[in-house]
C-alpha positions as CSV (number, residue, x, y, z in Angstrom):
1,X,91.7,204.7,-146.9
2,X,91.1,201.0,-147.7
3,X,87.9,199.7,-149.1
4,X,86.3,203.1,-149.4
5,X,82.8,201.6,-150.2
6,X,82.3,201.1,-146.4
7,X,82.8,204.9,-145.7
8,X,80.6,207.8,-146.5
9,X,81.1,211.5,-145.6
10,X,77.7,212.7,-144.5
11,X,78.4,216.2,-143.4
12,X,79.3,219.4,-145.3
13,X,82.7,220.6,-144.2
14,X,81.9,224.2,-145.3
15,X,79.1,224.1,-142.8
16,X,81.5,222.8,-140.2
17,X,80.0,219.2,-140.4
18,X,82.5,216.5,-140.9
19,X,80.2,213.5,-140.0
20,X,81.4,210.1,-141.3
21,X,79.3,206.9,-141.8
22,X,80.9,203.4,-141.8
23,X,78.7,200.6,-143.1
24,X,79.3,196.9,-142.7
25,X,81.7,197.5,-139.8
26,X,84.4,194.8,-139.6
27,X,87.1,194.2,-137.1
28,X,89.6,195.4,-139.7
29,X,88.0,198.9,-139.3
30,X,89.4,199.2,-135.8
31,X,92.0,202.0,-135.4
32,X,92.6,205.8,-135.1
33,X,90.7,208.1,-137.3
34,X,91.4,211.9,-138.0
35,X,89.9,214.4,-140.5
36,X,92.0,215.5,-143.5
37,X,91.2,218.6,-145.6
38,X,92.4,218.8,-149.2
39,X,91.4,221.8,-151.3
40,X,93.5,222.8,-154.2
41,X,97.0,223.1,-153.0
42,X,95.9,223.1,-149.3
43,X,96.3,219.9,-147.5
44,X,95.8,219.7,-143.7
45,X,95.5,216.9,-141.1
46,X,93.5,217.6,-138.0
47,X,95.4,215.4,-135.6
48,X,94.7,217.2,-132.4
49,X,91.5,215.3,-131.7
50,X,91.9,211.7,-132.9
51,X,89.0,209.2,-132.9
52,X,89.8,205.7,-131.7
53,X,87.4,203.0,-133.1
54,X,87.4,199.5,-131.5
55,X,85.2,196.9,-133.3
56,X,84.2,194.0,-131.1
57,X,82.5,190.7,-132.0
58,X,78.8,190.4,-132.4
59,X,77.3,190.0,-129.0
60,X,73.6,189.8,-129.8
61,X,72.0,186.4,-130.3
62,X,68.8,185.6,-132.3
63,X,65.5,185.1,-130.6
64,X,63.4,182.0,-131.4
65,X,59.7,182.2,-130.8
66,X,57.3,179.2,-131.1
67,X,53.9,180.6,-131.6
68,X,51.8,177.5,-130.8
69,X,52.7,174.7,-128.3
70,X,54.3,171.9,-130.2
71,X,52.0,168.9,-130.5
72,X,52.6,165.8,-132.6
73,X,50.8,166.0,-136.0
74,X,49.8,169.6,-135.5
75,X,51.1,172.6,-137.5
76,X,53.1,175.3,-135.6
77,X,54.8,178.5,-136.6
78,X,58.4,179.3,-135.5
79,X,60.1,182.6,-136.0
80,X,63.7,183.8,-135.7
81,X,64.6,187.4,-135.2
82,X,67.8,189.3,-134.5
83,X,67.8,192.4,-132.2
84,X,69.0,195.5,-134.1
85,X,69.1,193.8,-137.5
86,X,66.8,196.4,-139.0
87,X,69.6,199.0,-138.5
88,X,71.9,197.2,-140.8
89,X,72.1,198.4,-144.4
90,X,71.8,194.9,-145.7
91,X,69.4,192.2,-144.5
92,X,71.1,189.2,-142.9
93,X,70.9,185.6,-144.0
94,X,68.9,183.3,-141.8
95,X,69.5,179.5,-141.7
96,X,67.8,176.7,-139.7
97,X,69.1,173.3,-138.5
98,X,67.4,170.5,-136.7
99,X,66.0,167.0,-137.0
100,X,62.4,168.4,-137.0
101,X,63.2,170.1,-140.3
102,X,63.5,166.9,-142.3
103,X,60.3,167.7,-144.1
104,X,61.5,171.2,-145.0
105,X,65.1,170.6,-145.9
106,X,68.2,168.6,-144.9
107,X,71.1,170.1,-143.1
108,X,71.9,173.7,-142.6
109,X,71.0,175.7,-145.7
110,X,70.9,179.5,-146.1
111,X,67.5,181.1,-146.3
112,X,66.0,184.6,-145.8
113,X,62.9,183.0,-144.3
114,X,62.6,184.2,-140.7
115,X,59.5,182.1,-140.1
116,X,59.1,178.3,-140.7
117,X,56.2,175.9,-140.2
118,X,56.7,172.7,-138.3
119,X,54.6,169.6,-138.0
120,X,56.5,167.6,-135.4
121,X,56.5,163.9,-134.6
122,X,56.9,162.1,-131.3
123,X,60.6,161.4,-132.1
124,X,61.2,165.2,-132.4
125,X,60.6,165.6,-128.6
126,X,63.9,166.5,-126.9
127,X,65.7,167.3,-130.2
128,X,67.3,170.7,-130.9
129,X,66.4,173.5,-133.3
130,X,69.0,176.1,-134.3
131,X,68.6,179.5,-136.0
132,X,71.8,181.1,-137.3
133,X,71.9,184.8,-138.5
134,X,74.8,185.8,-140.7
135,X,75.8,189.3,-141.9
136,X,77.8,188.7,-145.1
137,X,79.2,192.2,-145.4
138,X,80.7,192.0,-141.9
139,X,81.6,188.3,-142.1
140,X,80.0,187.7,-138.7
141,X,77.2,185.4,-137.5
142,X,75.3,184.5,-134.3
143,X,73.0,181.6,-133.5
144,X,70.6,180.3,-130.9
145,X,69.6,176.7,-130.1
146,X,66.5,175.6,-128.3
147,X,65.3,172.1,-127.2
148,X,61.9,171.1,-128.6
149,X,59.1,170.0,-126.2
150,X,56.6,168.0,-128.3
151,X,53.4,166.7,-126.7
152,X,52.1,163.3,-127.9
153,X,49.7,160.6,-126.8
154,X,50.9,157.3,-125.2
155,X,52.5,154.9,-127.7
156,X,54.8,151.9,-127.9
157,X,53.3,150.4,-124.7
158,X,55.2,147.3,-123.6
159,X,55.2,144.7,-120.8
160,X,58.4,143.0,-120.0
161,X,59.8,140.6,-117.3
162,X,63.0,142.3,-115.9
163,X,65.4,139.4,-116.1
164,X,68.5,138.8,-118.1
165,X,66.6,137.0,-120.8
166,X,63.1,138.3,-120.0
167,X,60.9,138.6,-123.0
168,X,59.0,141.7,-124.2
169,X,55.4,140.6,-124.2
170,X,53.2,141.3,-127.2
171,X,49.6,142.2,-126.8
172,X,47.3,139.2,-126.3
173,X,50.2,136.9,-125.3
174,X,49.6,133.9,-123.1
175,X,52.2,133.8,-120.4
176,X,52.9,130.5,-118.8
177,X,54.1,130.6,-115.1
178,X,54.7,127.6,-112.8
179,X,52.6,127.6,-109.7
180,X,54.5,128.9,-106.6
181,X,56.9,131.0,-108.6
182,X,57.1,134.8,-108.3
183,X,56.3,137.1,-111.2
184,X,57.3,140.7,-111.8
185,X,55.8,142.6,-114.8
186,X,57.0,146.0,-115.8
187,X,54.8,148.2,-118.1
188,X,56.4,151.1,-119.9
189,X,54.7,153.7,-122.2
190,X,56.3,156.5,-124.2
191,X,54.4,159.8,-124.0
192,X,54.8,163.5,-123.2
193,X,53.6,164.5,-120.8
194,X,54.2,161.2,-119.0
195,X,51.1,158.9,-119.0
196,X,49.4,157.6,-115.9
197,X,49.8,153.9,-115.7
198,X,47.5,151.4,-114.0
199,X,46.8,147.6,-113.9
200,X,43.5,145.7,-114.1
201,X,42.9,142.0,-113.5
202,X,39.7,141.1,-115.4
203,X,37.2,143.8,-114.2
204,X,39.2,144.5,-111.0
205,X,41.5,147.5,-110.8
206,X,44.7,146.6,-108.9
207,X,46.3,148.9,-106.3
208,X,50.0,149.6,-107.2
209,X,52.5,147.7,-105.1
210,X,54.9,150.7,-105.5
211,X,52.9,154.0,-105.7
212,X,56.0,155.8,-107.1
213,X,56.1,153.2,-109.9
214,X,52.6,152.1,-110.8
215,X,53.8,150.4,-114.0
216,X,55.2,147.5,-111.9
217,X,53.0,144.5,-111.0
218,X,54.3,141.9,-108.6
219,X,52.9,138.4,-107.8
220,X,55.2,137.0,-105.1
221,X,53.5,133.6,-105.1
222,X,51.6,132.6,-108.2
223,X,48.5,130.5,-107.5
224,X,46.0,128.9,-109.9
225,X,43.4,131.5,-108.9
226,X,45.6,134.2,-110.5
227,X,44.8,132.9,-113.9
228,X,43.1,135.4,-116.2
229,X,43.7,138.6,-118.2
230,X,46.0,141.3,-116.8
231,X,45.9,144.7,-118.6
232,X,48.2,147.7,-118.3
233,X,46.5,151.0,-119.1
234,X,48.3,154.2,-120.1
235,X,46.3,157.4,-120.0
236,X,47.2,161.1,-120.7
237,X,45.2,164.2,-121.7
238,X,46.1,163.4,-125.4
239,X,44.9,159.8,-125.5
240,X,45.0,156.3,-124.0
241,X,46.4,152.9,-124.9
242,X,46.4,149.5,-123.3
243,X,48.1,146.1,-123.6
244,X,47.0,142.8,-122.2
245,X,48.4,139.3,-121.4
246,X,46.7,136.1,-120.4
247,X,48.3,134.5,-117.3
248,X,48.3,130.7,-117.6
249,X,49.4,128.9,-114.3
250,X,51.1,125.6,-114.8
251,X,51.3,123.0,-112.1
252,X,52.1,119.2,-111.7
253,X,49.4,116.5,-111.5
254,X,47.1,116.3,-108.5
255,X,45.8,112.8,-108.2
256,X,42.3,111.9,-106.9
257,X,42.0,108.2,-106.4
258,X,42.1,105.5,-107.3
259,X,39.0,104.1,-105.6
260,X,37.8,100.6,-106.2
261,X,34.7,98.5,-105.5
262,X,33.0,95.2,-106.6
263,X,30.2,95.8,-109.1
264,X,28.4,93.1,-111.1
265,X,31.1,90.5,-110.4
266,X,33.9,92.8,-111.6
267,X,36.5,94.9,-109.9
268,X,35.8,98.5,-110.9
269,X,38.3,101.3,-110.2
270,X,38.2,105.0,-111.1
271,X,41.0,107.6,-111.0
272,X,41.1,111.4,-111.8
273,X,43.8,114.0,-112.0
274,X,44.0,117.7,-112.5
275,X,47.0,119.5,-113.9
276,X,48.1,122.1,-116.4
277,X,49.0,121.4,-119.1
278,X,46.4,118.7,-118.9
279,X,47.9,115.4,-117.7
280,X,48.1,112.0,-119.3
281,X,46.5,109.3,-117.2
282,X,47.5,105.6,-117.4
283,X,46.8,102.4,-115.6
284,X,49.3,99.7,-114.7
285,X,48.3,96.2,-114.0
286,X,51.3,94.7,-112.2
287,X,54.2,95.9,-114.3
288,X,52.2,96.1,-117.6
289,X,51.0,99.4,-119.0
290,X,47.4,99.6,-120.1
291,X,46.7,102.0,-123.0
292,X,44.3,104.9,-122.8
293,X,41.1,103.3,-124.1
294,X,41.2,99.5,-124.5
295,X,38.9,96.6,-124.1
296,X,39.1,92.7,-124.1
297,X,37.4,89.8,-122.4
298,X,39.2,90.4,-119.1
299,X,39.3,94.2,-118.8
300,X,38.0,97.5,-120.1
301,X,39.7,100.9,-119.8
302,X,37.7,104.1,-120.5
303,X,39.5,107.5,-120.4
304,X,38.4,111.1,-121.1
305,X,39.7,114.6,-120.5
306,X,38.1,118.0,-120.2
307,X,40.2,121.1,-119.7
308,X,42.7,120.4,-116.9
309,X,40.9,117.2,-115.8
310,X,41.8,113.7,-117.0
311,X,39.5,110.8,-115.9
312,X,39.8,107.1,-116.3
313,X,38.0,104.0,-115.2
314,X,39.1,100.3,-115.2
315,X,36.8,97.3,-115.1
316,X,38.6,94.0,-114.4
317,X,36.6,90.8,-114.9
318,X,39.3,88.1,-114.6
319,X,42.5,87.6,-112.7
320,X,41.4,89.3,-109.5
321,X,43.4,87.7,-106.6
322,X,45.3,88.7,-103.6
323,X,48.6,90.4,-104.3
324,X,47.2,92.1,-107.4
325,X,48.6,95.6,-108.0
326,X,46.7,98.3,-109.8
327,X,48.4,101.6,-110.3
328,X,47.0,104.9,-111.6
329,X,49.7,107.3,-112.9
330,X,49.3,111.0,-114.0
331,X,52.0,112.9,-115.8
332,X,52.7,116.2,-117.5
333,X,55.8,118.3,-118.2
334,X,56.0,119.5,-114.5
335,X,55.9,116.2,-112.7
336,X,54.4,112.7,-112.1
337,X,52.1,111.3,-109.4
338,X,50.9,107.8,-109.0
339,X,49.0,105.7,-106.5
340,X,48.7,101.9,-106.3
341,X,45.9,99.7,-105.1
342,X,47.2,96.4,-103.5
343,X,44.7,93.5,-102.9
344,X,45.5,91.7,-99.6
345,X,44.0,88.5,-98.3
346,X,41.3,89.0,-95.6
347,X,41.1,87.5,-92.1
348,X,37.9,86.3,-90.5
349,X,34.3,86.7,-91.6
350,X,33.2,90.4,-91.8
351,X,29.9,91.5,-93.2
352,X,30.0,92.4,-96.8
353,X,30.7,96.2,-96.9
354,X,31.9,98.6,-99.7
355,X,34.5,100.9,-98.4
356,X,36.0,102.4,-101.6
357,X,39.8,102.6,-101.9
358,X,40.5,101.5,-98.3
359,X,37.7,98.9,-97.9
360,X,36.8,95.3,-98.3
361,X,34.2,93.3,-100.1
362,X,33.3,89.6,-99.7
363,X,33.4,87.4,-102.8
364,X,30.4,85.0,-101.9
365,X,31.6,82.3,-104.3
366,X,35.0,81.7,-102.7
367,X,34.5,83.1,-99.2
368,X,37.7,85.0,-99.5
369,X,37.9,88.6,-98.3
370,X,40.0,91.1,-100.3
371,X,41.3,94.3,-98.7
372,X,42.2,97.4,-100.8
373,X,45.1,99.6,-99.8
374,X,47.0,102.4,-101.5
375,X,50.8,102.4,-102.0
376,X,53.0,105.4,-102.8
377,X,56.4,107.1,-102.1
378,X,55.9,110.1,-99.9
379,X,56.0,108.5,-96.4
380,X,54.3,105.5,-94.7
381,X,51.0,105.7,-93.1
382,X,48.5,103.0,-92.0
383,X,45.2,103.0,-93.8
384,X,42.4,101.7,-91.6
385,X,38.9,100.6,-92.3
386,X,36.1,98.6,-90.5
387,X,36.7,97.8,-86.8
388,X,40.0,99.7,-86.9
389,X,41.9,96.8,-88.6
390,X,44.9,97.7,-90.8
391,X,44.3,96.5,-94.3
392,X,47.2,98.1,-96.2
393,X,49.8,100.8,-96.3
394,X,49.2,104.2,-97.8
395,X,52.0,106.1,-99.5
396,X,51.7,109.0,-101.9
397,X,54.2,109.0,-104.6
398,X,55.2,112.2,-106.4
399,X,58.2,112.8,-108.7
400,X,59.5,115.7,-110.8
401,X,60.9,115.2,-114.3
């Protein structure tokens, strides 16, 4: 009989008990067994009733029990047990493997510890934990693998614009968008269980465009009134997080004016424009460009700006005659708009009246009437004033860079 240390005769043959114990059963122990009696010169084999032993592979698998629900940052006890292991003459070796064990050990290492303590992190969610039970005497092992479900509060909250080169927006970012464009923002939070997402615009809670995907915010036609702070909120039973952006609506200049009148023997004109980014505002006298704030004996230019508004006034003391062109031009990165005042000679003797940009005023010294009309580029329309007479041509000129 090979490797007799596995075999032990338990019974007493003189008492008709021939019981045999085999420890550390291996597949090599498979075969036919019979009882042989040897006493002195007597040797006898009992072959009439042969025992056939078939050793199969280990069919049991370990059980993994997680005592407390796994929550990020909290301690939990995990045990591994093998059904029937207590019946073996020698205790099995137990080894653990998994990414969540990085604080305990690296890789798969033998250990007799059937219980370990885990303090998981969010990145451990969805990873695998394996317990392997090995019986060295028999040269067999069995293992079980479970997937970890780790609960954690919302984190890594991001807002992005889903385009090929769309940026990931950081908290507090100012996002410029051109007026009239569409905007789609996607908010994503990492958490388990999944967080509930919602959007607010200032103090106002927004209803989701897509109830099945509340993290998506769509503005199909961005207007200036949409400016303000948009915030995505992520809430779960374990905590909350939010991220905000400031929407800045950009638009080309909108020109108000110019309007002109005679005051204190001078031609005075004013012009305003609103745009974002704030526009630059210039005057042109004929073909000459007048700088922002300038003054001499014949003219004075005064300009100022506040927020999206730019304002400028022009006082002309000399050189006022028919055919004179005064242009007000507003410009920013998104476009240019200008309007021109043309002084035309009057006809007949009308009462002295101030009519602003489209009006007339009598110069008492010369008896000449001057009519003010606006010129531009976006179509031709007659501009009429007192008694329905045409005094100039109004065109609005707008160009894009």
